[in-house]
C-alpha positions, 0 to 999 in steps of 0.5 A, a space after each residue: 792773476 786770472 781772477 784779477 784780470 776778470 775783476 778788471 774786465 768786469 769793472 770796465 762793464 759795471 764800475 763796481 769791482 775792486 781791482 786790487 790783488 787782495 780783492 782777487 784773492 778774496 774772490 778766488 777764496 769765495 769761489 773755492 768755498 762755493 765750489 766745495 759747498 755745492 759739489 762743484 769743480 774748478 776746471 783749468 785750461 793749460 798751455 805748456 804747463 801755464 794756466 791760461 783759463 779757468 772755469 768754476 762750475 757748481 751744481 744747484 738744485 731748483 725749487 721743490 715744485 720743479 720735477 725731481 728728475 730735472 731739479 738739479 742743474 749746473 751753473 758756470 760761476 766764473 769763466 776767464 781766459 788769459 788775453 794772450 791765449 
């Protein structure tokens, strides 16, 4: 439901998002694949046992010409909070 709400919100900004439940499910599946492939995490915010927010986070690695000690960095891939929360 949160990804569905995120797609609808982004569609109001860009006009290019599908707002169907199937599109939200596909988006969530792709997010989980990206998280798994890039050693990421899905962070959930809960209120009285109800999920009210989520954030996708992955670790990326920059180009080889960047110093090795600063080459890895984190990226927030998705961030959404239930409007009622």
